[in-house]
MARTOR-973682 format. One record per residue (C-alpha): residue in three letters; residue number from 1; x, z negated, y negated. Coordinates in Angstrom, 2 decimals. Layout:
REM residues N
res n xx zz yy
ALA NUM X Z Y;
...
END
This chain:
REM residues 312
res n xx zz yy
MET 1 33.89 -20.22 -97.47;
GLY 2 37.56 -20.95 -97.04;
PRO 3 39.76 -19.83 -94.22;
ALA 4 40.10 -23.31 -92.90;
LEU 5 36.37 -23.72 -92.77;
ARG 6 35.90 -20.38 -91.09;
GLY 7 38.48 -21.29 -88.45;
LYS 8 36.73 -24.54 -87.69;
THR 9 33.42 -22.76 -87.60;
SER 10 34.79 -20.21 -85.14;
VAL 11 36.22 -22.90 -82.93;
GLY 12 32.98 -24.83 -83.10;
SER 13 30.93 -21.75 -82.31;
TYR 14 33.20 -21.01 -79.37;
ILE 15 32.77 -24.53 -78.07;
ILE 16 29.01 -24.39 -78.56;
SER 17 28.84 -20.93 -76.94;
SER 18 30.93 -22.12 -74.02;
LYS 19 28.64 -25.06 -73.45;
VAL 20 25.58 -22.82 -73.65;
VAL 21 27.09 -20.40 -71.15;
ASN 22 28.01 -23.24 -68.82;
TRP 23 24.52 -24.66 -69.15;
VAL 24 22.94 -21.29 -68.44;
ASN 25 25.25 -20.78 -65.46;
GLU 26 24.35 -24.20 -64.08;
ARG 27 20.62 -23.50 -64.50;
GLY 28 21.07 -20.11 -62.92;
ARG 29 22.84 -21.52 -59.90;
GLU 30 20.12 -24.11 -59.53;
ALA 31 17.44 -21.46 -59.88;
LEU 32 19.24 -19.24 -57.39;
TYR 33 19.53 -22.13 -54.97;
ILE 34 15.86 -23.00 -55.38;
ASN 35 14.74 -19.39 -54.96;
SER 36 16.98 -18.75 -51.97;
ASP 37 15.82 -21.96 -50.36;
SER 38 12.15 -21.23 -50.94;
ARG 39 12.17 -17.84 -49.18;
PRO 40 12.69 -19.22 -45.63;
GLU 41 9.95 -21.74 -46.30;
LYS 42 7.52 -18.95 -47.08;
LYS 43 8.60 -17.08 -43.93;
LYS 44 8.16 -20.21 -41.84;
LYS 45 4.59 -20.48 -43.06;
TYR 46 3.78 -17.07 -41.47;
ILE 47 5.82 -17.32 -38.27;
LEU 48 3.63 -19.90 -36.52;
PRO 49 0.27 -18.19 -37.21;
ILE 50 1.68 -14.82 -36.13;
PHE 51 3.10 -16.36 -32.94;
LEU 52 -0.23 -18.03 -32.14;
LEU 53 -2.07 -14.76 -32.81;
ILE 54 0.20 -12.87 -30.41;
VAL 55 -0.18 -15.53 -27.71;
THR 56 -3.97 -15.58 -28.11;
ALA 57 -4.22 -11.78 -28.00;
SER 58 -2.01 -11.65 -24.91;
TRP 59 -4.06 -14.35 -23.19;
ALA 60 -7.34 -12.62 -24.06;
GLY 61 -5.94 -9.29 -22.84;
ASN 62 -4.89 -10.82 -19.52;
ILE 63 -8.31 -12.42 -19.06;
TRP 64 -10.05 -9.13 -19.85;
TYR 65 -7.85 -7.20 -17.43;
TYR 66 -8.32 -9.79 -14.68;
TYR 67 -12.11 -9.56 -14.87;
SER 68 -11.99 -5.77 -15.16;
MET 69 -10.18 -5.70 -11.79;
GLN 70 -12.93 -7.62 -9.96;
LEU 71 -15.61 -6.11 -7.75;
ASP 72 -19.23 -6.86 -8.61;
LYS 73 -19.79 -7.68 -4.94;
PRO 74 -18.11 -7.04 -1.56;
VAL 75 -17.87 -3.35 -0.67;
PHE 76 -18.07 -2.05 2.90;
LEU 77 -15.99 0.98 3.77;
LYS 78 -17.74 4.01 5.23;
HIS 79 -17.43 3.84 9.02;
TYR 80 -17.91 6.73 11.43;
ILE 81 -17.94 5.17 14.87;
THR 82 -19.12 6.05 18.36;
LEU 83 -20.35 3.04 20.34;
ASN 84 -21.01 3.22 24.10;
GLY 85 -23.59 0.61 25.06;
ASN 86 -23.02 1.06 28.80;
GLN 87 -19.38 -0.01 28.51;
ASP 88 -19.91 -3.21 26.52;
ASP 89 -18.10 -1.49 23.67;
TRP 90 -17.40 -3.27 20.37;
ILE 91 -17.26 -2.16 16.75;
GLU 92 -15.20 -3.15 13.73;
LEU 93 -16.52 -3.16 10.15;
SER 94 -14.08 -3.44 7.24;
PHE 95 -14.94 -4.57 3.72;
LEU 96 -13.21 -5.46 0.45;
GLU 97 -13.78 -8.80 -1.27;
ASN 98 -12.43 -10.34 -4.44;
ARG 99 -9.57 -12.66 -3.66;
ARG 100 -10.93 -15.62 -5.63;
ILE 101 -14.09 -15.24 -7.70;
GLY 102 -17.44 -13.77 -6.70;
LYS 103 -19.65 -14.01 -3.65;
LYS 104 -18.29 -13.67 -0.12;
VAL 105 -19.73 -12.17 3.06;
THR 106 -20.95 -14.87 5.45;
GLY 107 -22.93 -12.88 8.02;
ILE 108 -23.79 -9.37 9.21;
GLU 109 -26.70 -8.02 11.28;
LEU 110 -27.68 -4.57 12.50;
GLU 111 -31.45 -4.41 12.50;
LYS 112 -31.54 -1.56 15.03;
LEU 113 -29.03 -3.28 17.29;
PRO 114 -29.70 -7.04 17.35;
GLN 115 -27.67 -7.34 20.56;
LEU 116 -24.46 -7.19 18.51;
ARG 117 -23.14 -10.52 17.27;
PHE 118 -20.57 -10.31 14.45;
GLU 119 -17.56 -12.53 13.89;
ILE 120 -15.93 -12.37 10.46;
HIS 121 -12.16 -12.79 10.65;
PRO 122 -9.78 -14.05 7.93;
PRO 123 -8.23 -11.42 5.63;
ASN 124 -5.70 -9.21 7.38;
ASN 125 -4.54 -7.28 4.30;
ASP 126 -4.04 -8.92 0.91;
PHE 127 -3.94 -7.07 -2.38;
LYS 128 -3.36 -8.52 -5.85;
TYR 129 -7.03 -8.97 -6.74;
GLN 130 -8.85 -8.19 -3.47;
VAL 131 -8.55 -8.82 0.26;
MET 132 -9.54 -6.64 3.20;
ARG 133 -11.62 -8.43 5.80;
LYS 134 -12.96 -7.30 9.15;
ALA 135 -16.08 -8.19 11.11;
TYR 136 -16.12 -7.55 14.86;
GLY 137 -19.40 -6.88 16.64;
PHE 138 -19.70 -7.80 20.33;
TRP 139 -22.59 -7.36 22.75;
ASN 140 -24.63 -10.48 23.28;
GLY 141 -27.54 -9.26 25.36;
GLU 142 -28.28 -12.63 26.97;
GLU 143 -29.95 -13.98 23.82;
ASN 144 -31.98 -10.87 23.04;
PRO 145 -34.73 -8.97 24.84;
PRO 146 -33.68 -5.75 26.58;
MET 147 -33.79 -2.62 24.45;
GLU 148 -34.58 0.99 25.21;
LYS 149 -31.37 2.85 25.91;
GLU 150 -31.87 5.73 23.52;
PRO 151 -29.27 7.32 21.23;
LEU 152 -29.19 5.67 17.81;
ILE 153 -27.59 6.38 14.46;
ILE 154 -27.20 3.28 12.30;
THR 155 -26.38 3.77 8.62;
GLU 156 -26.89 0.33 7.08;
ALA 157 -26.39 -3.36 7.80;
THR 158 -28.02 -6.52 6.54;
VAL 159 -25.31 -8.55 4.80;
TYR 160 -25.53 -12.27 4.01;
TYR 161 -23.54 -13.74 1.10;
SER 162 -22.24 -17.12 0.04;
GLU 163 -24.61 -16.92 -2.93;
GLY 164 -27.79 -14.97 -3.57;
PRO 165 -30.15 -13.26 -1.11;
PRO 166 -29.07 -10.92 1.72;
GLU 167 -29.25 -7.19 1.18;
LYS 168 -29.01 -3.95 3.10;
VAL 169 -25.81 -2.05 2.40;
PRO 170 -24.59 1.38 3.58;
ILE 171 -21.85 1.26 6.21;
GLY 172 -21.47 4.92 7.21;
GLU 173 -22.71 6.15 10.60;
ILE 174 -22.65 4.20 13.85;
HIS 175 -23.56 6.53 16.72;
VAL 176 -24.81 4.53 19.71;
MET 177 -24.82 6.31 23.06;
TRP 178 -25.39 5.26 26.66;
GLU 179 -22.98 7.03 29.00;
ARG 180 -21.43 6.23 32.34;
SER 181 -17.74 6.92 32.73;
GLU 182 -17.22 9.50 35.48;
GLY 183 -13.97 10.92 34.22;
LEU 184 -11.20 12.29 36.39;
LEU 185 -8.47 11.91 33.76;
GLU 186 -6.53 8.65 33.81;
SER 187 -4.67 7.39 30.76;
ILE 188 -0.96 6.79 31.30;
SER 189 0.35 6.30 27.73;
SER 190 -0.64 6.27 24.09;
GLY 191 0.98 5.57 20.75;
GLY 192 0.71 6.05 17.00;
SER 193 2.53 5.60 13.70;
SER 194 1.63 4.29 10.24;
GLU 195 2.02 7.86 8.96;
GLY 196 -1.17 8.87 10.75;
THR 197 0.27 10.61 13.81;
GLY 198 -0.46 9.72 17.41;
GLN 199 -0.29 10.83 21.02;
TYR 200 -2.36 10.29 24.14;
THR 201 -1.31 11.29 27.66;
VAL 202 -3.58 11.55 30.70;
ILE 203 -3.09 12.60 34.31;
ALA 204 -5.56 14.53 36.47;
GLU 205 -6.76 12.62 39.52;
GLU 206 -7.84 15.83 41.24;
ALA 207 -7.86 19.55 40.57;
ILE 208 -10.08 20.48 37.63;
THR 209 -10.70 23.34 35.22;
LEU 210 -10.59 22.27 31.58;
GLU 211 -13.25 24.30 29.80;
GLN 212 -13.33 22.89 26.27;
VAL 213 -11.75 20.29 23.97;
ASP 214 -13.45 19.10 20.77;
TYR 215 -13.62 15.80 18.85;
SER 216 -16.43 13.67 17.47;
PHE 217 -17.35 13.88 13.76;
SER 218 -15.60 17.25 13.60;
ASP 219 -18.18 18.41 11.04;
ARG 220 -17.02 15.67 8.66;
LEU 221 -13.32 15.66 9.39;
ASN 222 -12.69 19.40 9.29;
SER 223 -9.22 19.71 7.68;
LYS 224 -8.62 15.94 7.68;
PHE 225 -7.65 15.93 11.34;
GLU 226 -5.36 18.19 13.38;
PHE 227 -4.51 18.18 17.07;
SER 228 -2.81 20.16 19.81;
VAL 229 -2.88 19.99 23.61;
VAL 230 0.15 20.42 25.86;
SER 231 -0.18 21.14 29.58;
PRO 232 2.57 21.41 32.23;
ASN 233 2.78 25.11 31.28;
GLY 234 3.31 24.41 27.57;
PRO 235 1.03 24.32 24.51;
VAL 236 -2.58 25.23 25.24;
THR 237 -3.69 28.12 23.03;
GLU 238 -6.81 29.20 24.90;
MET 239 -9.19 27.87 27.56;
PRO 240 -10.11 27.45 30.36;
ILE 241 -6.95 26.18 32.00;
GLN 242 -6.35 24.98 35.56;
LEU 243 -4.95 21.52 36.30;
ASP 244 -3.83 20.34 39.71;
ALA 245 -3.96 16.73 40.85;
GLY 246 -1.05 14.90 39.21;
ASP 247 -0.77 17.31 36.24;
THR 248 -0.57 15.75 32.81;
LEU 249 -2.20 16.63 29.50;
ILE 250 -0.68 15.49 26.22;
PHE 251 -2.87 15.25 23.11;
ASP 252 -0.87 15.19 19.87;
TYR 253 -2.82 14.52 16.68;
ALA 254 -2.38 13.79 12.99;
TRP 255 -4.72 12.41 10.33;
LYS 256 -4.67 14.24 6.97;
ILE 257 -6.64 11.81 4.80;
PRO 258 -6.31 12.47 1.03;
SER 259 -4.99 9.35 -0.68;
ASP 260 -6.53 9.89 -4.13;
THR 261 -10.19 10.39 -3.20;
ALA 262 -13.05 8.31 -1.83;
THR 263 -12.27 9.77 1.61;
ALA 264 -9.41 7.27 1.81;
PHE 265 -12.09 4.58 2.11;
GLU 266 -13.58 6.07 5.28;
VAL 267 -12.81 4.64 8.72;
TYR 268 -13.06 6.78 11.86;
ARG 269 -13.30 5.75 15.47;
THR 270 -13.43 9.09 17.17;
ASN 271 -12.88 10.60 20.60;
PHE 272 -11.65 13.82 22.08;
LEU 273 -14.65 15.40 23.80;
LEU 274 -13.65 17.16 27.03;
THR 275 -15.68 19.40 29.27;
TYR 276 -14.27 20.31 32.68;
THR 277 -15.44 21.30 36.13;
THR 278 -14.38 20.03 39.53;
GLY 279 -13.58 22.06 42.61;
ASP 280 -17.20 21.55 43.72;
GLY 281 -18.48 23.09 40.47;
GLU 282 -19.65 19.79 38.96;
ILE 283 -19.55 19.75 35.14;
ILE 284 -18.16 16.55 33.66;
HIS 285 -18.18 15.47 30.03;
ASP 286 -15.36 13.04 29.30;
ARG 287 -13.99 11.20 26.26;
ILE 288 -10.48 10.21 25.22;
PRO 289 -10.09 7.70 22.34;
ILE 290 -8.26 8.63 19.14;
SER 291 -6.48 5.87 17.20;
PHE 292 -7.18 5.73 13.48;
ASN 293 -3.94 4.37 12.05;
HIS 294 -4.61 4.71 8.34;
TYR 295 -4.27 1.86 5.83;
LEU 296 -5.09 1.44 2.15;
SER 297 -2.38 0.77 -0.44;
GLU 298 -2.42 -1.45 -3.52;
ASN 299 -2.63 1.60 -5.78;
GLN 300 -5.62 2.99 -3.89;
VAL 301 -7.54 -0.29 -4.13;
ASN 302 -6.76 -0.59 -7.86;
TRP 303 -7.91 3.00 -8.41;
PHE 304 -11.13 2.27 -6.53;
VAL 305 -11.93 -0.84 -8.61;
ARG 306 -11.14 0.88 -11.91;
SER 307 -13.38 3.79 -10.84;
GLY 308 -16.39 1.49 -10.60;
GLY 309 -16.02 -0.07 -7.15;
GLU 310 -18.70 2.08 -5.48;
LEU 311 -18.46 4.63 -2.67;
PRO 312 -20.52 7.84 -2.73;
END
């Protein structure tokens, strides 16, 4: 082959090679464009299902948690109350109900004390999933036959619901007594705080000898309640002590209710129990009320529901 022919062949091969390279480059760019464009499409195909799965799982989780935080039925707190029938005294029963779903309390009766008529008041303390309601029992002796005035201890109530039959439920201990007030100590002031502390001040109407000071339900309260007595001569450390007419006694007290146990769901209506003698030697048993200023928190109610929603 001659030089001229080889030169033409080289030029022709170069031209052909150039065209092939250009063609390959064009195809490559197209392929690259197609491949790069197809990747987002594949991602888009997975984004929507994953999003829907997350939303569904979140919704199902919220529904599960909501129902897990519901009580099976209303729960009455454990009450330890002293009720004096001779003074037309009244009692207060507290119970937890679900805020929305589930049956509600519509009526309450004490079988051993039909003379009490209960009024259920609207919720006075709202939590996220539950509400605290109170029922007040007042004497209504006109519509009932007279009863024997004997000491009673009531531990359960008949509760009526918005759905289903009534049932007997434990409510603690209601101690019913029949005493006449013959005290010689007159109340002049009282007060309390949300932290569980309180004070009660009385004045002696005549000269007396204070023999003893105790408080009701002391066997249950034990370390959950503390108190001190202050006389005109300072803190009382031993008895008996003498009080003249016009002398004052100050009762300082503090509730020590544990917040992380079922004891927090107990309600106390207690009294100081005083024994003193008059100048004539008469022995008098007197009572001074103690305020129970303790309230449940959101965390305590949530703990109670998660623990099964039952009191021991």
